Backbone and ligand atoms as CSV (ligand in chain L), in Angstrom:
chain,resi,resn,atom,element,x,y,z
A,1,MET,N,N,97.882,74.920,109.714
A,1,MET,CA,C,98.273,73.543,109.423
A,1,MET,C,C,98.986,72.937,110.642
A,2,LYS,N,N,98.518,71.774,111.019
A,2,LYS,CA,C,99.091,71.126,112.197
A,2,LYS,C,C,99.746,69.794,111.792
A,3,ILE,N,N,101.023,69.686,112.103
A,3,ILE,CA,C,101.800,68.487,111.732
A,3,ILE,C,C,102.211,67.746,113.006
A,4,LEU,N,N,102.099,66.431,112.946
A,4,LEU,CA,C,102.596,65.588,114.041
A,4,LEU,C,C,103.828,64.837,113.550
A,5,VAL,N,N,104.931,64.978,114.293
A,5,VAL,CA,C,106.167,64.252,113.966
A,5,VAL,C,C,106.314,63.101,114.958
A,6,ILE,N,N,106.274,61.884,114.418
A,6,ILE,CA,C,106.357,60.685,115.267
A,6,ILE,C,C,107.713,60.006,115.045
A,7,ASN,N,N,108.378,59.679,116.130
A,7,ASN,CA,C,109.640,58.932,116.057
A,7,ASN,C,C,109.531,57.640,116.852
A,8,GLY,N,N,110.057,56.586,116.281
A,8,GLY,CA,C,109.983,55.266,116.892
A,8,GLY,C,C,111.183,54.930,117.764
A,9,PRO,N,N,111.392,53.640,118.007
A,9,PRO,CA,C,112.372,53.172,118.986
A,9,PRO,C,C,113.814,53.602,118.693
A,10,ASN,N,N,114.475,53.979,119.760
A,10,ASN,CA,C,115.906,54.330,119.764
A,10,ASN,C,C,116.232,55.685,119.142
A,11,ILE,N,N,115.217,56.377,118.636
A,11,ILE,CA,C,115.486,57.720,118.113
A,11,ILE,C,C,115.804,58.660,119.290
A,12,ASN,N,N,115.305,58.329,120.488
A,12,ASN,CA,C,115.662,59.098,121.686
A,12,ASN,C,C,117.134,58.917,122.060
A,13,MET,N,N,117.810,57.957,121.426
A,13,MET,CA,C,119.228,57.688,121.715
A,13,MET,C,C,120.168,58.360,120.711
A,14,LEU,N,N,119.616,59.227,119.873
A,14,LEU,CA,C,120.469,59.945,118.908
A,14,LEU,C,C,121.594,60.665,119.648
A,15,GLY,N,N,122.758,60.710,119.018
A,15,GLY,CA,C,123.929,61.333,119.642
A,15,GLY,C,C,124.815,60.272,120.263
A,16,LEU,N,N,124.136,59.201,120.761
A,16,LEU,CA,C,124.841,58.119,121.444
A,16,LEU,C,C,124.925,56.896,120.526
A,17,ARG,N,N,123.816,56.636,119.833
A,17,ARG,CA,C,123.726,55.406,119.035
A,17,ARG,C,C,124.456,55.592,117.700
A,18,GLU,N,N,125.306,54.635,117.360
A,18,GLU,CA,C,125.969,54.565,116.055
A,18,GLU,C,C,126.173,55.948,115.395
A,19,PRO,N,N,127.011,56.793,116.025
A,19,PRO,CA,C,127.177,58.157,115.486
A,19,PRO,C,C,127.696,58.182,114.044
A,20,GLU,N,N,128.396,57.104,113.644
A,20,GLU,CA,C,128.897,57.063,112.259
A,20,GLU,C,C,127.743,56.954,111.259
A,21,ILE,N,N,126.583,56.504,111.736
A,21,ILE,CA,C,125.405,56.410,110.857
A,21,ILE,C,C,124.439,57.572,111.108
A,22,TYR,N,N,124.197,57.863,112.413
A,22,TYR,CA,C,123.133,58.819,112.741
A,22,TYR,C,C,123.648,60.195,113.177
A,23,GLY,N,N,124.981,60.353,113.273
A,23,GLY,CA,C,125.551,61.649,113.642
A,23,GLY,C,C,125.682,61.826,115.145
A,24,ASN,N,N,126.180,63.007,115.539
A,24,ASN,CA,C,126.484,63.291,116.953
A,24,ASN,C,C,125.388,64.069,117.665
A,25,LYS,N,N,124.420,64.531,116.906
A,25,LYS,CA,C,123.393,65.379,117.520
A,25,LYS,C,C,122.322,64.532,118.205
A,26,THR,N,N,121.703,65.138,119.224
A,26,THR,CA,C,120.761,64.404,120.082
A,26,THR,C,C,119.322,64.535,119.579
A,27,TYR,N,N,118.429,63.786,120.239
A,27,TYR,CA,C,116.999,63.870,119.933
A,27,TYR,C,C,116.482,65.292,120.192
A,28,THR,N,N,116.963,65.913,121.271
A,28,THR,CA,C,116.566,67.305,121.570
A,28,THR,C,C,117.005,68.233,120.439
A,29,ASP,N,N,118.209,68.003,119.905
A,29,ASP,CA,C,118.685,68.804,118.759
A,29,ASP,C,C,117.758,68.608,117.558
A,30,LEU,N,N,117.303,67.368,117.362
A,30,LEU,CA,C,116.397,67.085,116.241
A,30,LEU,C,C,115.099,67.891,116.382
A,31,LEU,N,N,114.525,67.877,117.592
A,31,LEU,CA,C,113.276,68.607,117.815
A,31,LEU,C,C,113.479,70.106,117.564
A,32,GLU,N,N,114.611,70.627,118.005
A,32,GLU,CA,C,114.922,72.050,117.800
A,32,GLU,C,C,115.017,72.376,116.314
A,33,HIS,N,N,115.713,71.483,115.587
A,33,HIS,CA,C,115.894,71.650,114.130
A,33,HIS,C,C,114.528,71.739,113.434
A,34,ILE,N,N,113.620,70.846,113.814
A,34,ILE,CA,C,112.295,70.809,113.179
A,34,ILE,C,C,111.462,72.018,113.607
A,35,LYS,N,N,111.511,72.334,114.908
A,35,LYS,CA,C,110.706,73.444,115.448
A,35,LYS,C,C,111.109,74.772,114.806
A,36,THR,N,N,112.426,75.003,114.670
A,36,THR,CA,C,112.917,76.242,114.048
A,36,THR,C,C,112.375,76.359,112.629
A,37,HIS,N,N,112.419,75.251,111.892
A,37,HIS,CA,C,111.921,75.226,110.511
A,37,HIS,C,C,110.414,75.553,110.475
A,38,CYS,N,N,109.665,74.917,111.370
A,38,CYS,CA,C,108.205,75.100,111.381
A,38,CYS,C,C,107.826,76.510,111.827
A,39,ASP,N,N,108.544,77.059,112.786
A,39,ASP,CA,C,108.261,78.425,113.251
A,39,ASP,C,C,108.413,79.418,112.110
A,40,LYS,N,N,109.477,79.230,111.311
A,40,LYS,CA,C,109.738,80.121,110.170
A,40,LYS,C,C,108.576,80.085,109.184
A,41,LYS,N,N,107.956,78.920,109.063
A,41,LYS,CA,C,106.895,78.729,108.069
A,41,LYS,C,C,105.503,78.824,108.675
A,42,ASN,N,N,105.443,79.199,109.957
A,42,ASN,CA,C,104.142,79.292,110.625
A,42,ASN,C,C,103.357,77.988,110.639
A,43,ILE,N,N,104.079,76.903,110.797
A,43,ILE,CA,C,103.446,75.585,110.866
A,43,ILE,C,C,103.424,75.148,112.327
A,44,ASP,N,N,102.261,74.700,112.743
A,44,ASP,CA,C,102.079,74.204,114.105
A,44,ASP,C,C,102.592,72.759,114.152
A,45,VAL,N,N,103.545,72.474,115.034
A,45,VAL,CA,C,104.124,71.120,115.058
A,45,VAL,C,C,104.061,70.502,116.449
A,46,GLU,N,N,103.716,69.217,116.482
A,46,GLU,CA,C,103.719,68.449,117.735
A,46,GLU,C,C,104.660,67.268,117.577
A,47,PHE,N,N,105.219,66.804,118.696
A,47,PHE,CA,C,106.184,65.697,118.643
A,47,PHE,C,C,105.727,64.531,119.511
A,48,PHE,N,N,106.044,63.341,119.040
A,48,PHE,CA,C,105.794,62.135,119.835
A,48,PHE,C,C,106.914,61.148,119.555
A,49,GLN,N,N,107.455,60.564,120.613
A,49,GLN,CA,C,108.477,59.512,120.452
A,49,GLN,C,C,108.158,58.386,121.421
A,50,SER,N,N,108.257,57.155,120.942
A,50,SER,CA,C,108.100,56.013,121.833
A,50,SER,C,C,108.922,54.835,121.337
A,51,ASN,N,N,109.312,54.010,122.304
A,51,ASN,CA,C,110.010,52.764,121.976
A,51,ASN,C,C,109.032,51.602,121.855
A,52,HIS,N,N,107.730,51.902,121.967
A,52,HIS,CA,C,106.710,50.850,122.014
A,52,HIS,C,C,105.740,50.956,120.836
A,53,GLU,N,N,105.582,49.862,120.141
A,53,GLU,CA,C,104.737,49.847,118.942
A,53,GLU,C,C,103.296,50.290,119.245
A,54,GLY,N,N,102.705,49.739,120.317
A,54,GLY,CA,C,101.310,50.062,120.659
A,54,GLY,C,C,101.131,51.540,120.986
A,55,ALA,N,N,102.135,52.138,121.616
A,55,ALA,CA,C,102.053,53.566,121.953
A,55,ALA,C,C,102.065,54.409,120.676
A,56,ILE,N,N,102.794,53.955,119.677
A,56,ILE,CA,C,102.824,54.670,118.391
A,56,ILE,C,C,101.458,54.530,117.701
A,57,VAL,N,N,100.883,53.340,117.771
A,57,VAL,CA,C,99.526,53.126,117.229
A,57,VAL,C,C,98.545,54.069,117.934
A,58,ASP,N,N,98.628,54.163,119.264
A,58,ASP,CA,C,97.734,55.059,120.026
A,58,ASP,C,C,97.910,56.516,119.581
A,59,ALA,N,N,99.157,56.932,119.375
A,59,ALA,CA,C,99.417,58.329,118.972
A,59,ALA,C,C,98.802,58.607,117.600
A,60,ILE,N,N,98.883,57.638,116.699
A,60,ILE,CA,C,98.290,57.813,115.365
A,60,ILE,C,C,96.766,57.899,115.487
A,61,GLN,N,N,96.181,57.021,116.292
A,61,GLN,CA,C,94.723,57.062,116.482
A,61,GLN,C,C,94.291,58.384,117.109
A,62,ASP,N,N,95.072,58.881,118.083
A,62,ASP,CA,C,94.738,60.154,118.761
A,62,ASP,C,C,94.789,61.340,117.802
A,63,ALA,N,N,95.526,61.183,116.703
A,63,ALA,CA,C,95.678,62.290,115.746
A,63,ALA,C,C,94.421,62.496,114.890
A,64,TYR,N,N,93.534,61.515,114.910
A,64,TYR,CA,C,92.327,61.571,114.063
A,64,TYR,C,C,91.530,62.843,114.313
A,65,LYS,N,N,91.281,63.588,113.263
A,65,LYS,CA,C,90.521,64.852,113.293
A,65,LYS,C,C,91.226,65.991,114.043
A,66,LYS,N,N,92.482,65.777,114.447
A,66,LYS,CA,C,93.215,66.851,115.153
A,66,LYS,C,C,94.416,67.313,114.348
A,67,ILE,N,N,94.931,66.422,113.494
A,67,ILE,CA,C,96.217,66.656,112.824
A,67,ILE,C,C,95.998,66.607,111.310
A,68,ASP,N,N,96.643,67.565,110.586
A,68,ASP,CA,C,96.475,67.611,109.120
A,68,ASP,C,C,97.449,66.693,108.388
A,69,GLY,N,N,98.652,66.520,108.963
A,69,GLY,CA,C,99.648,65.701,108.285
A,69,GLY,C,C,100.595,65.062,109.292
A,70,ILE,N,N,101.072,63.870,108.954
A,70,ILE,CA,C,102.001,63.155,109.847
A,70,ILE,C,C,103.338,62.954,109.134
A,71,VAL,N,N,104.424,63.219,109.875
A,71,VAL,CA,C,105.773,62.838,109.447
A,71,VAL,C,C,106.202,61.748,110.408
A,72,ILE,N,N,106.528,60.578,109.878
A,72,ILE,CA,C,106.847,59.463,110.781
A,72,ILE,C,C,108.152,58.782,110.409
A,73,ASN,N,N,108.989,58.622,111.439
A,73,ASN,CA,C,110.157,57.750,111.342
A,73,ASN,C,C,109.869,56.584,112.281
A,74,PRO,N,N,109.337,55.486,111.753
A,74,PRO,CA,C,108.997,54.358,112.631
A,74,PRO,C,C,110.228,53.597,113.119
A,75,ALA,N,N,111.415,54.038,112.656
A,75,ALA,CA,C,112.694,53.393,113.034
A,75,ALA,C,C,112.601,51.897,112.738
A,76,ALA,N,N,113.002,51.036,113.679
A,76,ALA,CA,C,113.028,49.594,113.397
A,76,ALA,C,C,111.649,49.044,113.035
A,77,TYR,N,N,110.585,49.675,113.554
A,77,TYR,CA,C,109.222,49.196,113.233
A,77,TYR,C,C,108.860,49.396,111.759
A,78,THR,N,N,109.629,50.235,111.070
A,78,THR,CA,C,109.432,50.395,109.616
A,78,THR,C,C,109.398,49.032,108.947
A,79,HIS,N,N,110.323,48.178,109.410
A,79,HIS,CA,C,110.607,46.930,108.708
A,79,HIS,C,C,109.781,45.754,109.221
A,80,THR,N,N,108.889,46.021,110.188
A,80,THR,CA,C,108.141,44.903,110.807
A,80,THR,C,C,106.664,45.172,111.046
A,81,SER,N,N,106.251,46.447,111.090
A,81,SER,CA,C,104.953,46.725,111.723
A,81,SER,C,C,103.770,46.874,110.775
A,82,VAL,N,N,102.918,45.855,110.794
A,82,VAL,CA,C,101.632,45.945,110.098
A,82,VAL,C,C,100.685,46.817,110.925
A,83,ALA,N,N,100.847,46.806,112.260
A,83,ALA,CA,C,99.959,47.577,113.142
A,83,ALA,C,C,100.072,49.080,112.874
A,84,ILE,N,N,101.296,49.574,112.636
A,84,ILE,CA,C,101.469,51.010,112.348
A,84,ILE,C,C,100.860,51.334,110.980
A,85,LEU,N,N,101.077,50.464,110.001
A,85,LEU,CA,C,100.451,50.654,108.680
A,85,LEU,C,C,98.924,50.722,108.827
A,86,ASP,N,N,98.346,49.782,109.552
A,86,ASP,CA,C,96.884,49.736,109.699
A,86,ASP,C,C,96.349,50.972,110.416
A,87,ALA,N,N,97.088,51.471,111.415
A,87,ALA,CA,C,96.661,52.675,112.141
A,87,ALA,C,C,96.653,53.880,111.193
A,88,LEU,N,N,97.697,53.989,110.351
A,88,LEU,CA,C,97.769,55.108,109.397
A,88,LEU,C,C,96.608,55.029,108.405
A,89,LYS,N,N,96.308,53.808,107.950
A,89,LYS,CA,C,95.181,53.629,107.023
A,89,LYS,C,C,93.859,53.969,107.707
A,90,ALA,N,N,93.740,53.621,108.973
A,90,ALA,CA,C,92.494,53.848,109.709
A,90,ALA,C,C,92.178,55.341,109.813
A,91,VAL,N,N,93.179,56.154,110.152
A,91,VAL,CA,C,92.924,57.591,110.349
A,91,VAL,C,C,92.971,58.361,109.040
A,92,SER,N,N,93.620,57.770,108.041
A,92,SER,CA,C,93.680,58.344,106.690
A,92,SER,C,C,94.224,59.784,106.661
A,93,ILE,N,N,95.246,60.042,107.435
A,93,ILE,CA,C,95.897,61.359,107.473
A,93,ILE,C,C,97.096,61.304,106.514
A,94,PRO,N,N,97.236,62.292,105.608
A,94,PRO,CA,C,98.395,62.296,104.713
A,94,PRO,C,C,99.709,62.179,105.500
A,95,THR,N,N,100.540,61.239,105.094
A,95,THR,CA,C,101.739,60.889,105.867
A,95,THR,C,C,102.966,60.793,104.977
A,96,VAL,N,N,104.098,61.265,105.502
A,96,VAL,CA,C,105.385,61.085,104.828
A,96,VAL,C,C,106.302,60.267,105.742
A,97,GLU,N,N,106.905,59.241,105.167
A,97,GLU,CA,C,107.867,58.389,105.881
A,97,GLU,C,C,109.248,59.037,105.806
A,98,VAL,N,N,109.956,59.097,106.918
A,98,VAL,CA,C,111.323,59.641,106.889
A,98,VAL,C,C,112.309,58.706,107.576
A,99,HIS,N,N,113.557,58.809,107.128
A,99,HIS,CA,C,114.671,58.112,107.776
A,99,HIS,C,C,115.888,59.026,107.757
A,100,ILE,N,N,116.640,58.987,108.835
A,100,ILE,CA,C,117.858,59.796,108.937
A,100,ILE,C,C,118.920,59.222,107.993
A,101,SER,N,N,119.082,57.911,108.051
A,101,SER,CA,C,120.075,57.241,107.193
A,101,SER,C,C,119.416,56.833,105.880
A,102,ASN,N,N,120.252,56.426,104.934
A,102,ASN,CA,C,119.707,55.970,103.649
A,102,ASN,C,C,119.408,54.475,103.750
A,103,VAL,N,N,118.163,54.158,104.108
A,103,VAL,CA,C,117.797,52.765,104.388
A,103,VAL,C,C,117.959,51.854,103.170
A,104,ASP,N,N,117.902,52.441,101.984
A,104,ASP,CA,C,118.013,51.612,100.765
A,104,ASP,C,C,119.449,51.216,100.451
A,105,GLU,N,N,120.397,51.812,101.170
A,105,GLU,CA,C,121.808,51.467,100.925
A,105,GLU,C,C,122.431,50.732,102.106
A,106,ARG,N,N,121.559,50.177,102.981
A,106,ARG,CA,C,122.077,49.458,104.149
A,106,ARG,C,C,121.724,47.962,104.025
A,107,GLU,N,N,121.522,47.272,105.133
A,107,GLU,CA,C,121.206,45.835,105.067
A,107,GLU,C,C,119.909,45.613,104.277
A,108,ALA,N,N,119.792,44.420,103.694
A,108,ALA,CA,C,118.625,44.108,102.846
A,108,ALA,C,C,117.308,44.282,103.607
A,109,PHE,N,N,117.300,43.904,104.914
A,109,PHE,CA,C,116.022,43.991,105.648
A,109,PHE,C,C,115.545,45.426,105.819
A,110,ARG,N,N,116.457,46.396,105.703
A,110,ARG,CA,C,116.051,47.798,105.856
A,110,ARG,C,C,115.394,48.363,104.585
A,111,LYS,N,N,115.487,47.609,103.495
A,111,LYS,CA,C,114.836,48.048,102.248
A,111,LYS,C,C,113.322,47.811,102.318
A,112,ILE,N,N,112.902,46.961,103.265
A,112,ILE,CA,C,111.470,46.658,103.407
A,112,ILE,C,C,110.824,47.699,104.310
A,113,SER,N,N,109.772,48.340,103.804
A,113,SER,CA,C,108.998,49.255,104.636
A,113,SER,C,C,107.526,48.908,104.475
A,114,TYR,N,N,106.891,48.556,105.577
A,114,TYR,CA,C,105.465,48.203,105.528
A,114,TYR,C,C,104.605,49.429,105.255
A,115,ILE,N,N,105.045,50.613,105.702
A,115,ILE,CA,C,104.184,51.800,105.533
A,115,ILE,C,C,104.380,52.504,104.195
A,116,ARG,N,N,105.484,52.228,103.503
A,116,ARG,CA,C,105.821,52.998,102.293
A,116,ARG,C,C,104.701,53.058,101.251
A,117,PRO,N,N,104.038,51.920,100.956
A,117,PRO,CA,C,102.973,51.981,99.944
A,117,PRO,C,C,101.825,52.920,100.333
A,118,TYR,N,N,101.612,53.101,101.649
A,118,TYR,CA,C,100.533,53.989,102.106
A,118,TYR,C,C,100.955,55.461,102.051
A,119,CYS,N,N,102.249,55.731,102.278
A,119,CYS,CA,C,102.716,57.112,102.450
A,119,CYS,C,C,102.709,57.896,101.134
A,120,LYS,N,N,102.534,59.207,101.260
A,120,LYS,CA,C,102.528,60.086,100.087
A,120,LYS,C,C,103.927,60.245,99.532
A,121,ASN,N,N,104.933,60.054,100.391
A,121,ASN,CA,C,106.319,60.221,99.960
A,121,ASN,C,C,107.232,59.580,101.013
A,122,THR,N,N,108.482,59.313,100.612
A,122,THR,CA,C,109.501,58.841,101.557
A,122,THR,C,C,110.733,59.710,101.379
A,123,VAL,N,N,111.288,60.204,102.492
A,123,VAL,CA,C,112.525,60.988,102.441
A,123,VAL,C,C,113.538,60.289,103.338
A,124,SER,N,N,114.675,59.920,102.746
A,124,SER,CA,C,115.628,59.064,103.457
A,124,SER,C,C,117.047,59.505,103.150
A,125,GLY,N,N,117.916,59.458,104.177
A,125,GLY,CA,C,119.339,59.673,103.933
A,125,GLY,C,C,119.797,61.117,103.973
A,126,LEU,N,N,118.924,62.032,104.404
A,126,LEU,CA,C,119.315,63.446,104.455
A,126,LEU,C,C,119.616,63.916,105.872
A,127,GLY,N,N,119.817,62.972,106.799
A,127,GLY,CA,C,120.036,63.366,108.200
A,127,GLY,C,C,118.779,64.041,108.731
A,128,PHE,N,N,118.971,65.064,109.579
A,128,PHE,CA,C,117.808,65.760,110.168
A,128,PHE,C,C,116.982,66.468,109.088
A,129,ASP,N,N,117.606,66.784,107.961
A,129,ASP,CA,C,116.863,67.460,106.889
A,129,ASP,C,C,115.805,66.559,106.255
A,130,SER,N,N,115.896,65.244,106.475
A,130,SER,CA,C,114.822,64.363,105.976
A,130,SER,C,C,113.476,64.852,106.514
A,131,TYR,N,N,113.476,65.301,107.780
A,131,TYR,CA,C,112.223,65.731,108.412
A,131,TYR,C,C,111.726,67.057,107.816
A,132,THR,N,N,112.639,67.999,107.606
A,132,THR,CA,C,112.202,69.308,107.112
A,132,THR,C,C,111.759,69.217,105.644
A,133,VAL,N,N,112.441,68.366,104.876
A,133,VAL,CA,C,112.024,68.150,103.476
A,133,VAL,C,C,110.627,67.507,103.460
A,134,ALA,N,N,110.395,66.574,104.383
A,134,ALA,CA,C,109.078,65.914,104.478
A,134,ALA,C,C,107.995,66.932,104.849
A,135,ILE,N,N,108.324,67.849,105.761
A,135,ILE,CA,C,107.350,68.875,106.171
A,135,ILE,C,C,107.041,69.798,104.989
A,136,ASP,N,N,108.073,70.180,104.231
A,136,ASP,CA,C,107.852,71.034,103.055
A,136,ASP,C,C,106.961,70.316,102.042
A,137,PHE,N,N,107.191,69.021,101.869
A,137,PHE,CA,C,106.363,68.246,100.944
A,137,PHE,C,C,104.901,68.263,101.414
A,138,LEU,N,N,104.684,68.016,102.702
A,138,LEU,CA,C,103.319,67.974,103.239
A,138,LEU,C,C,102.636,69.339,103.103
A,139,GLU,N,N,103.424,70.401,103.325
A,139,GLU,CA,C,102.876,71.753,103.208
A,139,GLU,C,C,102.315,71.973,101.800
A,140,GLU,N,N,103.102,71.587,100.784
A,140,GLU,CA,C,102.668,71.704,99.379
A,140,GLU,C,C,101.460,70.811,99.132
A,141,TYR,N,N,101.537,69.580,99.621
A,141,TYR,CA,C,100.500,68.579,99.388
A,141,TYR,C,C,99.154,69.031,99.983
A,142,LEU,N,N,99.222,69.673,101.141
A,142,LEU,CA,C,97.992,70.042,101.860
A,142,LEU,C,C,97.398,71.383,101.409
A,143,LYS,N,N,98.108,72.096,100.515
A,143,LYS,CA,C,97.641,73.412,100.054
A,143,LYS,C,C,96.300,73.321,99.351
L,1,LIG,C1,C,116.082,54.614,110.789
L,1,LIG,C2,C,116.544,53.420,109.963
L,1,LIG,C3,C,116.016,52.131,110.566
L,1,LIG,O1,O,116.423,51.020,109.777
L,1,LIG,C4,C,116.571,51.947,111.975
L,1,LIG,O2,O,116.038,50.792,112.567
L,1,LIG,C5,C,116.371,53.140,112.832
L,1,LIG,C6,C,116.496,54.473,112.245
L,1,LIG,C7,C,116.673,55.948,110.265
L,1,LIG,O3,O,116.148,56.983,110.663
L,1,LIG,O4,O,117.639,55.946,109.506
L,1,LIG,O5,O,116.201,53.024,114.039
L,1,LIG,O6,O,114.676,54.706,110.698
């Protein structure tokens, strides 16, 4: 099973950005957290992060026929991007939406997610564990 973990804008700034919301750990720590989890479960994992919407669309398109499941934190693009939704629909790869913070308990605009109706599940507010819970869900889903 091959999983692609996609992170959107400013996730590379973890550790520095709003630590009271996102914690003190860095993007590298996040990748380590996910990799350790996947290694234990014998899951093949790839990572992609970009601050650019089109680059995220390209990464989703590149996953076609190569990747079994996608875990995506589109970050701010969650609340704006029809292009990311359309790319996910185009490749039709089972996808779980994740967020580090609890987006439903923050500003009203963060409650809107363009990709949520397409995704098999959403995991939000569990910090870095949002990603590992999403991977466990995909593992079950893809069995
Ligand atoms: C986020 C929540 C988004 O609203 C925000 O724009 C982010 C991160 C999260 O992981 O909690 O950049 O997706």
